[in-house]
GUNU-114341 format. One line per field, with one value per residue: x, y, z of N, C-alpha, C, O, CB in turn; residue in one letter. Coordinates in Angstrom, 3 decimals. Glycine has a CB too. Layout:
<pts>
n_u = c(X_...)
n_v = c(Y_...)
n_w = c(Z_...)
ca_u = c(X_...)
ca_v = c(Y_...)
ca_w = c(Z_...)
c_u = c(X_...)
c_v = c(Y_...)
c_w = c(Z_...)
o_u = c(X_...)
o_v = c(Y_...)
o_w = c(Z_...)
cb_u = c(X_...)
cb_v = c(Y_...)
cb_w = c(Z_...)
type = c(A_...)
</pts>
This chain:
<pts>
n_u = c(169.839_169.549_170.231_171.044_172.123_174.285_175.883_176.442_178.008_180.225_181.495_183.601_185.705_186.112_187.194_189.508_190.857_191.226_192.935_195.165_195.867_196.481_198.680_200.459_200.767_201.974_204.406_205.577_206.038_204.073_201.670_201.089_200.240_199.130_197.878_195.885_193.393_191.025_190.274_189.226_186.974_185.546_185.094_183.496_181.257_180.361_179.704_177.717_175.775_175.188_174.064_171.775_170.433_169.935_168.169_165.950_165.034_164.258_161.717_158.813_158.788_157.054_154.146_153.529_151.199_148.955_147.878_148.213_149.846_148.587_147.858_148.671_150.988_152.406_150.966_149.560_149.638_151.127_149.805_151.038_150.759_151.333_152.341_152.568_155.341_155.902_158.563_160.627_162.865_166.234_167.690_170.052_173.493_176.218_178.092_176.645_175.637_173.107)
n_v = c(-50.097_-47.315_-46.625_-44.035_-43.085_-44.794_-43.999_-41.386_-41.908_-43.043_-41.011_-39.443_-41.436_-42.059_-39.710_-39.647_-41.948_-41.172_-39.021_-40.382_-41.932_-39.848_-38.759_-40.891_-41.014_-38.557_-38.979_-40.790_-39.183_-38.921_-37.512_-34.303_-32.574_-30.124_-30.463_-32.231_-31.465_-31.615_-34.285_-34.443_-32.841_-34.365_-36.692_-35.615_-34.862_-37.353_-38.667_-36.932_-37.292_-39.985_-39.872_-38.356_-40.058_-42.155_-40.931_-40.484_-43.048_-43.881_-44.793_-42.741_-40.509_-40.842_-38.917_-35.974_-36.198_-34.384_-34.656_-37.338_-38.215_-37.594_-38.821_-39.963_-39.433_-37.085_-35.433_-33.174_-29.801_-27.275_-24.101_-20.916_-18.096_-14.646_-13.228_-10.511_-10.121_-9.299_-7.625_-7.259_-4.855_-5.773_-6.233_-3.986_-4.876_-5.335_-3.615_-1.673_-2.159_-3.641)
n_w = c(130.928_128.876_125.384_124.772_127.181_127.424_125.245_126.040_128.274_127.114_125.835_127.047_127.486_124.745_123.670_125.194_124.295_121.630_122.048_123.045_120.791_119.045_120.392_120.169_117.361_117.061_118.342_116.560_114.456_112.495_112.543_113.694_116.776_116.223_113.799_114.265_115.145_113.506_113.770_116.336_116.070_114.236_115.737_117.783_116.265_115.274_117.650_118.548_116.527_116.957_119.533_118.985_117.235_118.968_120.720_119.088_118.599_121.064_123.439_124.123_126.928_130.073_130.375_132.346_134.900_136.497_139.818_140.043_142.037_144.438_146.781_150.046_152.812_152.314_150.720_151.393_150.954_152.628_153.575_153.790_155.776_155.972_158.861_160.977_162.932_166.193_167.461_170.204_171.438_172.062_175.265_176.582_176.886_179.257_178.192_176.979_174.460_172.375)
ca_u = c(170.343_169.172_171.342_171.504_172.985_175.524_176.682_176.923_179.070_181.393_182.046_184.899_186.720_186.411_188.132_190.769_191.510_191.671_194.097_196.274_196.265_197.120_200.004_201.292_201.095_202.898_205.709_206.082_206.154_203.100_200.673_201.380_199.054_198.555_197.081_194.951_192.124_189.835_189.856_188.386_185.673_184.844_184.615_182.376_180.103_179.865_179.039_176.473_174.801_174.771_173.144_170.506_169.769_169.449_166.999_164.779_164.523_163.845_160.274_158.511_158.739_155.701_153.743_153.194_149.762_148.683_146.946_148.524_150.528_147.936_147.524_149.824_151.190_153.039_150.149_148.992_150.532_150.816_149.669_151.699_150.226_152.319_151.890_153.543_155.934_156.277_159.868_160.982_164.289_167.046_168.168_171.465_174.415_177.014_178.855_175.702_175.158_172.029)
ca_v = c(-48.790_-46.997_-46.418_-42.650_-42.960_-45.510_-43.145_-40.267_-42.396_-43.391_-39.810_-39.122_-42.418_-41.987_-38.599_-40.043_-42.879_-40.386_-38.259_-41.319_-42.250_-38.653_-38.664_-41.933_-40.568_-37.444_-39.565_-41.438_-38.117_-39.135_-36.446_-33.445_-32.157_-28.951_-30.864_-33.295_-30.940_-32.093_-35.586_-34.202_-32.359_-35.498_-37.551_-34.933_-34.949_-38.732_-38.949_-36.157_-37.972_-41.224_-39.497_-37.929_-41.252_-42.921_-40.239_-40.639_-44.418_-44.155_-44.635_-41.450_-40.494_-40.764_-37.522_-35.541_-36.250_-33.732_-35.380_-38.762_-38.493_-36.766_-39.549_-40.269_-38.495_-35.844_-34.811_-31.921_-28.673_-26.270_-22.725_-20.019_-16.742_-13.739_-12.606_-9.537_-10.545_-8.166_-7.858_-6.333_-4.560_-6.543_-5.462_-3.675_-5.657_-4.543_-2.557_-0.717_-2.580_-4.653)
ca_w = c(130.596_127.508_124.461_124.865_128.351_127.118_124.370_126.860_129.156_126.320_125.216_127.649_127.094_123.311_123.481_125.807_123.364_120.483_122.486_123.102_119.422_118.518_121.008_119.555_116.006_117.208_118.663_115.351_113.454_111.432_112.627_114.841_117.534_115.563_112.643_114.653_115.654_112.782_114.295_117.510_115.583_113.628_116.819_118.445_115.376_115.229_118.932_118.554_115.671_117.618_120.615_118.401_116.716_120.119_121.270_118.222_118.698_122.439_123.645_124.749_128.389_130.630_130.545_133.697_135.157_137.776_140.676_140.087_143.294_145.446_147.995_150.872_153.921_151.883_149.689_151.873_150.733_153.643_153.129_154.727_155.824_156.555_160.103_161.464_164.195_167.037_168.061_171.287_171.364_173.000_176.408_176.420_177.689_180.206_177.523_176.443_173.131_172.483)
c_u = c(169.994_170.408_171.910_172.462_174.315_176.441_177.247_178.077_180.334_182.064_183.433_185.971_187.065_187.391_189.493_191.544_192.028_192.899_195.328_196.780_196.974_198.521_200.957_201.707_202.057_204.302_206.342_206.279_205.247_202.128_200.980_200.081_198.360_197.669_196.030_193.591_190.911_189.350_188.926_187.007_184.864_184.290_183.429_181.113_179.509_179.140_177.730_175.387_174.297_173.806_171.777_169.719_169.215_168.221_165.765_164.207_164.042_162.328_159.994_158.430_157.289_155.317_153.416_151.685_149.496_147.641_147.248_149.178_149.894_147.553_148.806_150.046_151.777_152.213_149.564_150.024_150.195_150.698_150.263_151.062_151.276_151.691_152.985_154.052_156.344_157.616_160.113_162.478_165.040_167.542_169.639_172.322_175.223_177.825_177.949_175.179_174.056_172.505)
c_v = c(-48.508_-46.635_-45.017_-42.477_-43.673_-44.657_-41.965_-40.697_-42.768_-42.179_-39.483_-40.134_-42.382_-40.853_-38.929_-41.008_-42.113_-39.556_-39.157_-41.691_-41.055_-38.487_-39.700_-41.533_-39.384_-37.953_-40.196_-40.448_-38.356_-37.969_-35.610_-33.053_-30.975_-29.293_-31.915_-32.773_-31.370_-33.457_-35.425_-33.687_-33.489_-36.416_-36.919_-35.006_-36.341_-39.077_-38.178_-36.792_-39.265_-40.934_-39.119_-39.111_-42.094_-42.259_-40.428_-42.049_-44.763_-44.015_-43.308_-41.588_-40.419_-39.310_-37.220_-35.543_-35.600_-34.521_-36.853_-39.147_-37.723_-37.544_-39.845_-39.195_-37.162_-35.094_-33.480_-30.821_-27.609_-24.887_-21.835_-18.651_-15.854_-13.069_-11.657_-10.009_-9.306_-8.501_-6.799_-6.063_-5.359_-5.644_-5.181_-4.514_-4.761_-3.439_-1.545_-1.067_-3.616_-6.039)
c_w = c(129.138_126.677_124.557_126.036_128.124_126.245_125.154_127.756_128.393_125.677_125.756_127.297_125.608_123.028_124.088_124.904_122.140_120.843_122.563_121.719_118.797_119.104_120.413_118.137_116.030_117.522_117.426_114.204_112.247_111.371_113.851_115.540_116.867_114.380_112.993_115.107_114.825_113.268_115.494_117.092_114.956_114.698_117.544_117.582_115.328_116.526_119.033_117.691_116.309_118.768_120.064_117.843_117.858_120.735_120.401_118.283_120.089_122.559_124.341_126.265_128.853_130.831_132.006_133.846_136.505_138.556_140.782_141.412_144.449_146.699_148.757_151.924_153.485_150.856_150.123_151.683_151.763_153.026_154.207_154.638_156.454_157.766_160.560_162.815_164.970_167.677_169.129_171.204_172.426_174.118_176.239_177.382_178.615_179.509_176.831_175.068_173.304_172.124)
o_u = c(170.133_171.483_173.120_173.488_175.356_177.648_178.401_179.018_181.415_183.105_184.356_187.050_188.210_188.316_190.523_192.762_193.135_193.807_196.422_197.989_197.968_199.449_202.130_202.867_202.868_205.284_207.562_206.648_205.610_201.794_201.119_198.988_197.138_196.805_195.355_192.712_189.826_188.158_187.962_185.995_183.647_183.152_182.467_180.016_178.288_178.082_176.740_174.219_173.115_172.836_170.747_168.495_168.142_167.326_164.651_163.014_163.471_161.723_160.846_158.056_156.409_156.091_153.072_150.971_149.779_146.648_146.591_149.067_150.599_146.965_149.883_149.369_151.659_152.729_149.107_151.143_149.079_151.404_149.997_150.853_152.009_150.642_154.172_153.269_157.025_157.771_159.833_163.261_164.544_167.778_170.394_171.930_174.943_178.202_178.445_174.341_174.065_171.725)
o_v = c(-49.377_-46.375_-44.824_-41.807_-43.204_-44.602_-41.585_-39.932_-42.803_-42.321_-39.266_-39.746_-42.651_-41.017_-38.528_-40.887_-42.372_-39.407_-38.736_-41.760_-41.229_-38.113_-39.408_-41.696_-39.227_-37.409_-40.129_-40.846_-38.033_-37.487_-36.154_-33.177_-30.845_-28.504_-32.434_-33.574_-31.487_-33.758_-36.173_-34.054_-33.561_-36.874_-37.608_-35.192_-36.498_-39.707_-38.702_-36.827_-39.593_-41.667_-39.515_-39.163_-42.683_-42.951_-40.522_-42.235_-45.835_-43.207_-42.802_-42.631_-39.983_-38.543_-38.111_-34.964_-36.194_-34.989_-37.557_-40.292_-37.252_-36.961_-39.961_-38.167_-36.183_-34.199_-32.717_-30.906_-27.091_-24.551_-22.011_-18.118_-16.265_-12.431_-11.981_-10.264_-8.411_-9.525_-5.614_-6.971_-5.586_-4.451_-6.048_-4.811_-3.568_-2.451_-0.641_-0.336_-4.382_-6.990)
o_w = c(128.277_127.216_124.438_125.913_128.583_126.484_124.957_127.972_128.981_125.037_124.971_126.851_125.244_122.232_123.546_124.771_121.668_120.025_122.185_121.497_118.091_118.388_120.182_117.758_115.118_117.016_117.273_113.099_111.116_110.288_114.947_114.987_116.942_113.998_112.103_115.427_115.396_113.191_115.649_117.690_115.125_114.597_117.882_118.109_115.339_116.501_119.544_118.079_116.209_118.961_120.609_117.960_117.729_121.220_120.918_118.045_120.290_121.856_125.072_126.801_128.110_131.404_132.783_133.027_137.546_137.998_141.549_141.850_145.342_147.611_148.173_151.925_154.222_150.187_149.271_152.190_151.766_152.075_155.396_153.548_157.354_157.678_160.526_163.730_164.469_168.343_168.948_170.925_173.529_173.927_175.798_178.510_178.739_180.139_176.159_174.540_174.267_172.165)
cb_u = c(171.873_168.156_170.900_170.312_172.286_175.215_175.839_175.784_178.582_181.004_181.114_184.768_186.251_185.117_187.572_190.515_190.521_190.540_193.828_195.863_195.038_196.267_199.902_200.537_199.821_202.416_205.566_205.133_207.599_202.343_199.221_202.161_199.439_199.649_197.986_195.555_192.185_190.132_191.080_189.065_185.869_185.778_185.745_182.738_180.487_181.026_179.962_176.740_175.417_175.997_173.719_170.752_170.741_170.555_167.293_165.139_165.585_164.561_159.700_157.194_159.555_155.603_152.532_153.780_149.228_148.208_145.561_149.435_152.011_146.711_146.756_151.063_152.087_154.400_149.044_148.556_150.408_151.883_148.175_153.213_148.883_152.804_151.563_152.920_157.152_155.179_160.992_160.589_164.545_168.232_167.906_171.709_175.341_177.960_179.811_176.324_176.326_170.861)
cb_v = c(-48.696_-45.845_-46.690_-41.696_-43.523_-46.845_-42.645_-39.701_-43.593_-44.371_-38.630_-39.035_-43.796_-41.790_-37.308_-40.687_-44.005_-39.473_-37.602_-42.562_-42.655_-37.416_-38.852_-43.281_-40.191_-36.488_-40.615_-42.540_-37.992_-40.454_-37.018_-32.183_-31.792_-28.045_-31.393_-34.121_-29.436_-32.169_-36.419_-33.196_-31.227_-36.279_-37.836_-33.456_-34.521_-39.723_-38.586_-34.746_-38.274_-41.991_-38.331_-36.903_-42.085_-43.065_-38.756_-40.295_-45.397_-43.200_-45.814_-40.879_-39.305_-41.540_-37.202_-34.134_-37.720_-32.282_-35.204_-39.141_-38.142_-36.126_-40.857_-40.423_-39.113_-36.131_-35.734_-32.029_-28.115_-26.265_-22.355_-19.936_-16.678_-12.677_-13.678_-8.105_-11.490_-7.859_-7.836_-6.915_-3.047_-7.208_-6.203_-2.173_-6.466_-5.462_-3.164_0.607_-3.161_-4.282)
cb_w = c(130.845_127.490_123.046_125.011_129.594_126.419_123.180_127.714_129.940_125.255_125.439_129.147_127.457_122.494_124.108_127.173_122.924_119.983_123.848_123.847_118.573_118.815_122.532_119.527_115.247_118.307_119.776_114.918_112.989_111.645_112.688_114.399_118.972_115.107_111.555_115.754_115.702_111.298_114.689_118.462_114.563_112.694_117.811_118.739_113.991_114.985_120.118_118.074_114.306_118.139_121.431_117.302_115.865_121.175_121.426_116.785_118.282_123.430_124.477_124.198_128.959_131.967_129.656_134.003_135.127_137.560_140.180_138.922_143.179_144.860_147.670_150.011_154.952_151.320_149.290_153.367_149.276_154.736_152.838_154.447_156.614_155.515_161.208_161.567_163.962_168.127_166.987_172.699_171.539_172.280_177.733_176.655_176.795_180.984_176.509_176.399_172.265_171.587)
type = c(M_D_T_W_M_L_I_R_R_L_R_G_P_A_F_L_V_L_F_G_V_T_A_L_L_N_Q_W_D_V_L_S_F_G_R_S_W_P_L_Y_L_I_L_A_G_V_I_G_L_A_E_R_A_A_L_T_T_A_P_P_A_N_P_Y_M_P_G_A_Y_S_S_G_P_Y_S_I_V_P_T_Y_T_S_Q_A_Q_E_S_T_P_A_E_P_G_P_D_G_R_P)
</pts>
């Protein structure tokens, strides 16, 4: 698993832990919920920076090469032509509706 995916997966639990710590500090009358919003912004910024750093150190993805997958049973692309379909009106039923 690459580092970027690990950081993305830890984002939710990190906010959950921060919420728990904030609730505990609120119970101890150290920090109220109304004054804890900067902590959430700081955590979001740190996680964003970590994701960006992980993306810059990741190896480049394989480029798309047209024709690389042109062999095999699914390589034929069907062509569809529009043909006018002749429709016959439906026969009316016993109540007179088609």
